[in-house]
Structure formats: structure tokens, C-alpha cells
FIGUVO-654356 format. One line per field, with one value per residue (C-alpha): residue number from 1; residue in one letter; x, y, z. Coordinates in steps of 0.25 Angstrom, whole numbers, plus 5000, padded with zeros to 4 digits. Layout:
FIGUVO-654356
num = [NUM; ...] .
residuo = [A; ...] .
u = [X; ...] .
v = [Y; ...] .
w = [Z; ...] .
end
This chain:
FIGUVO-654356
num = [1; 2; 3; 4; 5; 6; 7; 8; 9; 10; 11; 12; 13; 14; 15; 16; 17; 18; 19; 20; 21; 22; 23; 24; 25; 26; 27; 28; 29; 30; 31; 32; 33; 34; 35; 36; 37; 38; 39; 40; 41; 42; 43; 44; 45; 46; 47; 48; 49; 50; 51; 52; 53; 54; 55; 56; 57; 58; 59; 60; 61; 62; 63; 64; 65; 66; 67; 68; 69; 70; 71; 72; 73; 74; 75; 76; 77; 78; 79; 80; 81; 82; 83; 84; 85; 86; 87; 88; 89; 90; 91; 92; 93; 94; 95; 96; 97; 98; 99; 100; 101; 102; 103; 104; 105; 106; 107; 108; 109; 110; 111; 112; 113; 114; 115; 116; 117; 118; 119; 120; 121; 122; 123; 124; 125; 126; 127; 128; 129; 130; 131; 132; 133; 134; 135; 136; 137; 138; 139; 140; 141; 142; 143; 144; 145; 146; 147; 148; 149; 150; 151; 152; 153; 154; 155; 156; 157; 158; 159; 160; 161; 162; 163; 164; 165; 166; 167; 168; 169; 170; 171; 172; 173; 174; 175; 176; 177; 178; 179; 180; 181; 182; 183; 184; 185; 186; 187; 188; 189; 190; 191; 192; 193; 194; 195; 196; 197; 198; 199; 200; 201; 202; 203; 204; 205; 206; 207; 208; 209; 210; 211; 212; 213; 214; 215; 216; 217; 218; 219; 220; 221; 222; 223; 224; 225; 226; 227; 228; 229; 230; 231; 232; 233; 234; 235; 236; 237; 238; 239; 240; 241; 242; 243; 244; 245; 246; 247; 248; 249; 250; 251; 252; 253; 254; 255; 256; 257; 258; 259; 260; 261; 262; 263; 264; 265; 266; 267; 268; 269; 270; 271; 272; 273; 274; 275; 276; 277; 278; 279; 280; 281; 282; 283; 284; 285; 286; 287; 288; 289; 290; 291; 292; 293; 294; 295; 296; 297; 298; 299; 300; 301; 302; 303; 304; 305; 306; 307; 308; 309; 310; 311; 312; 313; 314; 315; 316; 317; 318; 319; 320; 321; 322; 323; 324; 325; 326; 327; 328; 329; 330; 331] .
residuo = [M; T; D; L; S; G; N; T; A; G; L; A; P; D; V; L; S; S; F; E; G; H; R; R; E; L; C; A; Y; A; Y; R; M; L; G; S; S; F; E; A; E; D; A; V; Q; E; T; F; T; R; A; W; K; S; Y; D; S; F; E; G; R; A; S; L; R; S; W; L; Y; R; I; A; T; N; V; C; L; D; M; I; D; G; P; Q; R; R; A; R; P; M; D; L; S; G; P; S; R; P; D; T; P; L; P; M; P; Q; P; D; Y; V; W; I; E; P; I; P; N; A; L; A; F; G; S; D; P; A; E; H; A; S; A; K; D; T; L; R; L; A; F; V; A; A; C; Q; H; L; P; A; T; Q; R; A; I; L; I; M; R; E; V; L; R; F; S; A; S; E; T; A; D; A; L; T; M; S; P; A; S; V; N; S; A; L; Q; R; A; R; A; T; M; S; K; V; Q; P; T; S; T; D; T; Y; D; E; T; N; E; D; Q; R; K; L; V; D; D; Y; V; K; A; F; E; A; Y; D; M; D; T; L; T; T; L; L; K; A; D; V; A; L; S; M; P; P; I; E; L; W; I; S; G; P; E; N; V; A; A; F; M; L; G; T; G; Q; T; C; R; D; A; R; L; V; R; L; D; G; A; N; G; L; P; A; F; G; H; Y; K; Q; S; E; P; G; V; W; T; P; W; S; I; T; V; L; E; L; D; G; P; A; I; A; G; L; N; F; F; L; D; T; E; R; L; F; P; L; F; G; L; P; P; E; L; R; E; E; V] .
u = [4958; 4970; 4968; 4954; 4959; 4957; 4942; 4936; 4933; 4918; 4917; 4915; 4926; 4918; 4915; 4928; 4927; 4913; 4918; 4930; 4921; 4918; 4935; 4934; 4922; 4925; 4939; 4934; 4925; 4935; 4943; 4936; 4933; 4950; 4954; 4966; 4966; 4974; 4965; 4954; 4958; 4962; 4949; 4943; 4949; 4945; 4931; 4931; 4940; 4927; 4918; 4924; 4923; 4908; 4903; 4896; 4889; 4886; 4870; 4868; 4859; 4865; 4875; 4889; 4893; 4886; 4890; 4903; 4905; 4897; 4911; 4920; 4913; 4919; 4929; 4932; 4927; 4937; 4948; 4947; 4951; 4951; 4948; 4959; 4955; 4962; 4964; 4971; 4982; 4973; 4964; 4973; 4979; 4982; 4990; 5005; 5012; 5022; 5035; 5030; 5038; 5032; 5027; 5029; 5020; 5007; 5004; 4995; 4984; 4983; 4980; 4969; 4976; 4971; 4967; 4969; 4955; 4958; 4954; 4942; 4936; 4929; 4927; 4915; 4917; 4904; 4908; 4920; 4916; 4905; 4913; 4929; 4924; 4922; 4937; 4943; 4953; 4945; 4931; 4939; 4946; 4933; 4926; 4936; 4933; 4918; 4917; 4920; 4902; 4900; 4912; 4906; 4892; 4894; 4905; 4893; 4881; 4886; 4898; 4893; 4877; 4876; 4861; 4857; 4855; 4864; 4877; 4867; 4869; 4886; 4887; 4876; 4870; 4855; 4851; 4848; 4862; 4867; 4861; 4863; 4878; 4878; 4873; 4884; 4896; 4890; 4891; 4905; 4909; 4903; 4913; 4924; 4924; 4930; 4922; 4933; 4924; 4938; 4935; 4943; 4937; 4947; 4938; 4936; 4950; 4953; 4957; 4964; 4971; 4974; 4980; 4987; 4993; 4995; 5004; 5013; 5013; 5017; 5028; 5032; 5036; 5029; 5019; 5016; 5008; 5005; 4998; 4989; 4981; 4979; 4967; 4970; 4968; 4973; 4979; 4992; 4995; 5003; 4998; 5008; 5011; 4999; 5005; 4999; 4998; 4988; 4987; 4994; 5004; 5008; 5008; 5019; 5027; 5024; 5030; 5042; 5045; 5044; 5038; 5048; 5054; 5041; 5049; 5050; 5037; 5031; 5019; 5010; 4996; 4988; 4974; 4970; 4966; 4952; 4947; 4959; 4969; 4979; 4996; 5007; 5018; 5035; 5043; 5056; 5066; 5078; 5080; 5072; 5066; 5054; 5047; 5033; 5030; 5015; 5003; 4996; 4981; 4975; 4962; 4956; 4945; 4940; 4951; 4961; 4968; 4967; 4972; 4988; 4987; 5001; 4997; 5014; 5013; 5018; 5023; 5010; 5001; 5009; 5008; 4993; 4992; 4999; 5010; 5025; 5036; 5046; 5045; 5059; 5060; 5061; 5076] .
v = [5099; 5106; 5113; 5118; 5125; 5138; 5137; 5134; 5147; 5146; 5129; 5122; 5112; 5100; 5101; 5097; 5084; 5081; 5081; 5071; 5062; 5059; 5058; 5043; 5041; 5049; 5048; 5032; 5037; 5047; 5035; 5029; 5038; 5042; 5028; 5035; 5037; 5050; 5055; 5053; 5060; 5071; 5070; 5071; 5083; 5091; 5085; 5092; 5104; 5108; 5104; 5112; 5122; 5120; 5120; 5131; 5126; 5112; 5116; 5102; 5097; 5085; 5076; 5081; 5069; 5069; 5081; 5079; 5068; 5077; 5084; 5073; 5068; 5079; 5079; 5065; 5069; 5081; 5072; 5061; 5067; 5062; 5044; 5041; 5031; 5025; 5009; 4998; 4990; 4978; 4988; 4992; 4981; 4965; 4959; 4958; 4947; 4946; 4947; 4961; 4971; 4980; 4995; 5009; 5015; 5022; 5035; 5036; 5042; 5028; 5018; 5015; 5019; 5012; 5020; 5016; 5011; 5021; 5034; 5027; 5020; 5025; 5019; 5012; 4997; 4996; 5008; 5001; 4987; 4996; 5004; 4996; 4986; 5000; 5006; 4991; 4994; 4988; 4995; 5007; 5003; 5001; 5013; 5021; 5015; 5023; 5038; 5047; 5051; 5035; 5033; 5045; 5038; 5025; 5027; 5035; 5026; 5013; 5016; 5027; 5024; 5038; 5040; 5042; 5058; 5058; 5056; 5062; 5075; 5073; 5070; 5085; 5072; 5067; 5054; 5045; 5048; 5043; 5034; 5029; 5031; 5022; 5011; 5014; 5013; 5002; 4995; 4998; 4996; 4981; 4980; 4984; 4981; 4967; 4956; 4952; 4951; 4957; 4962; 4962; 4958; 4964; 4954; 4943; 4934; 4926; 4938; 4945; 4931; 4932; 4949; 4942; 4929; 4938; 4950; 4936; 4930; 4944; 4949; 4935; 4936; 4924; 4921; 4906; 4910; 4926; 4918; 4909; 4920; 4926; 4926; 4919; 4932; 4940; 4955; 4963; 4977; 4988; 5004; 5011; 5002; 4994; 4981; 4970; 4955; 4944; 4932; 4923; 4919; 4932; 4938; 4930; 4930; 4945; 4944; 4937; 4945; 4959; 4960; 4955; 4968; 4964; 4956; 4956; 4967; 4972; 4974; 4985; 4981; 4994; 4996; 4994; 4999; 5000; 4991; 4982; 4975; 4984; 4985; 4993; 4987; 4987; 4984; 4980; 4992; 4987; 4979; 4982; 4993; 4992; 5003; 5007; 4995; 4998; 4998; 4984; 4981; 4969; 4962; 4953; 4943; 4935; 4924; 4928; 4941; 4946; 4959; 4967; 4980; 4986; 5001; 5007; 5022; 5020; 5033; 5038; 5027; 5023; 5037; 5035; 5025; 5028; 5019; 5022; 5023; 5011; 4998; 4998; 4986; 4985; 4986] .
w = [5003; 5008; 4992; 4992; 5006; 4998; 4996; 5010; 5012; 5017; 5015; 5030; 5033; 5032; 5018; 5017; 5025; 5018; 5003; 5011; 5015; 4998; 4996; 4996; 4986; 4977; 4979; 4972; 4963; 4957; 4954; 4947; 4939; 4934; 4940; 4948; 4961; 4961; 4952; 4962; 4971; 4964; 4957; 4973; 4976; 4963; 4968; 4981; 4977; 4968; 4978; 4988; 4977; 4975; 4987; 4991; 4975; 4982; 4988; 4995; 4981; 4983; 4990; 4993; 4988; 4975; 4974; 4974; 4967; 4953; 4955; 4957; 4943; 4938; 4944; 4939; 4921; 4924; 4926; 4915; 4903; 4890; 4887; 4894; 4905; 4917; 4915; 4920; 4910; 4908; 4901; 4891; 4886; 4889; 4899; 4894; 4897; 4908; 4903; 4894; 4898; 4904; 4897; 4901; 4912; 4907; 4913; 4925; 4918; 4912; 4924; 4934; 4946; 4960; 4972; 4987; 4996; 5003; 4992; 4990; 4998; 5012; 5026; 5024; 5021; 5012; 5005; 5002; 4997; 4989; 4980; 4977; 4967; 4959; 4963; 4957; 4946; 4936; 4940; 4938; 4926; 4919; 4925; 4914; 4904; 4903; 4902; 4913; 4914; 4912; 4923; 4933; 4931; 4933; 4946; 4951; 4950; 4950; 4961; 4967; 4965; 4962; 4955; 4943; 4944; 4956; 4944; 4934; 4945; 4944; 4930; 4924; 4919; 4919; 4925; 4911; 4904; 4918; 4918; 4901; 4905; 4915; 4904; 4897; 4909; 4913; 4899; 4898; 4909; 4907; 4896; 4903; 4918; 4921; 4926; 4937; 4952; 4958; 4971; 4985; 4999; 5009; 5021; 5010; 5016; 5004; 4999; 5008; 5009; 4994; 4994; 5007; 4997; 4988; 4994; 5000; 4986; 4981; 4989; 4991; 4974; 4974; 4960; 4960; 4973; 4970; 4954; 4962; 4967; 4953; 4945; 4932; 4925; 4935; 4928; 4933; 4932; 4932; 4930; 4926; 4916; 4906; 4907; 4915; 4916; 4919; 4925; 4937; 4929; 4919; 4932; 4939; 4927; 4926; 4941; 4940; 4930; 4926; 4939; 4948; 4952; 4964; 4969; 4983; 4984; 4997; 4996; 5007; 5007; 5005; 5009; 4995; 4982; 4972; 4986; 4982; 4990; 4984; 4989; 4989; 4983; 4985; 4977; 4981; 4978; 4986; 5001; 5009; 5001; 4993; 4984; 4978; 4964; 4965; 4969; 4970; 4968; 4968; 4961; 4968; 4961; 4972; 4975; 4964; 4962; 4949; 4948; 4953; 4949; 4952; 4952; 4951; 4950; 4965; 4965; 4964; 4970; 4984; 4991; 4987; 4994; 5007; 5003; 5008; 4997; 5001; 5009; 5017; 5024; 5041; 5044] .
end
């Protein structure tokens, strides 16, 4: 909050602390709205700046939380500019052959980005469990199909459990208009949201073993074992590259062809991204030295891996996840 230091006169220090108590849930909300962890952090900072400047007008008629959400919603609506929506590679085209040449990367604003669990979840395990399904990559991508106001209404009503009146107050609408927009949003989501039941429960021993087996198979570059862990319609994607691959055999063929630079990789386990298992993926650049290649996020569907998401924008993402710029073998 150092950029607010010029506005501290007459404002009790505990006000800032009261704002900070809502940071993670506001960041998760902004992420669902915007599809970018970086934009979500910017949105929360702008929310706190606006709240700080207008705090004298906050008369307590609503809760502080509701007031901050009203400001955050306006910030997000301001940031959603034009028809451009963030997406996943599989939202833009059909699957490619594993020997297809890699296309040029697209700009970062095209893609849904991962968010570290630490930015989005509080310390309450029950809150974590209830929130993580709506932070899944597929859900966030589906939300991007909605007009901005419908997106806000769906998230406020069905994720945050705000009442129609609270949502209407935040958006300066009538409750009837909110309910009408919610019905339209639900209809759109039913068409675009995948029916997959992908879930990850870190307390489930079978799923923990599945993730461990993936790490062992990948680091050994054992494609025979790796393919046995994959769902029949598994999807491999690599934003900011539009190409994506579907099916275990095609994934293996890609890994043994274009993707063979990942041989001898090292995976550093993270605390998670989007409520899913995630890794810092380093590829070997020279003997004993590994450099960033991707933030890898796994999507699980019961006993199999349904999605292999390799986010290649390591220059921005590795610092976000607190990862070092290289790994070196201990001498």
C-alpha cells in the first residue's frame, strides 16, 4: 500500500488492515472476472486506492466487504475493454497433429493465466474447498464468454452467494434486472462450460499417488508409463502457443518429437494453482543446470489426468510463483 502514502492524513491505520483482510477473496473475484492473475492484483490495488480516497463517504450503510466488492466490480468493468476475451487454446481451434510445426506465440492478453493458490485462498480449509472449483481453468474460461456485467452477476450470485439486492446495489441495477441477467448467464454457461467432473482433493491418497507417478514418469521421460496415467481425451496445451494436442498417444508422440527438449527436466512442486496440482518446470540447458520452461498445471478427472497445461511465460510467471531463475546440481 505504499502508493497510498500520500493519502494517509486523518485515516486510522487500522483501516488499511481492514482492507487487507479482504485481499485474497477480492483477488480471486477479480481473477474470475479478468482471467489474469496479474490483472487481478492490479484490480485489487486499484480497489484499495479508490476505497482509501473515498473512505470518508463510506457511512457503514453496507458492510465493508460489500462496499469493497462494489468498488472492485467497477474496477474490473473498467478494465474489461472491448470484445477481446481471454481463452484457452482449445477454445480457439481444434486439436493439432503431434508433428504440426509450432506457431508463433500470441500476446499474453489472449490467454487465461494460472493463479497461485496463495493469492486466491485464505487459511480456512472449508473456504478453500468451496472456492477452488470456481477457480478451475475451465470455469474461468467459460466465464469469459459472458458479457462483463453478466459475468459479475453470475460470480456474485452463484460463487460469492450475494443476494439479488446486494448484487443490484453493487451494480446500480434493480433486483429484477439482476435476476434476468443471471438467467441469461446461466443459459450461456450451460452451453460453454465443460461437463467434466475434474476435481482435485489433496487429501485423496489415490490422487496424490497419481500426481507423484506423473512426476516420476515425466522426469524419467518414460512415455509408456506416462500415457497410462492420462485420460482418453486428455488435452495438452502450451499458452502462449495456440497449438494443442489431444489423446495419450498423440501426447506421447509430441513429447518424443517437438517436445523432446523437455527430456531430463526437473519439476519443482508448488503449493498449487487454481486449486490444482502445479509445478515449476525446468529444462536442462547444460549439464547440471536447469532453466525455466513452464508453470505446469495438471487437471485431474478421478483416477486419470485430464489436462496438461504448460504455461510458457516464465519471465512473468516464475517470479509470481516465487521460483528461482535456475536450478543447479549440487556439487
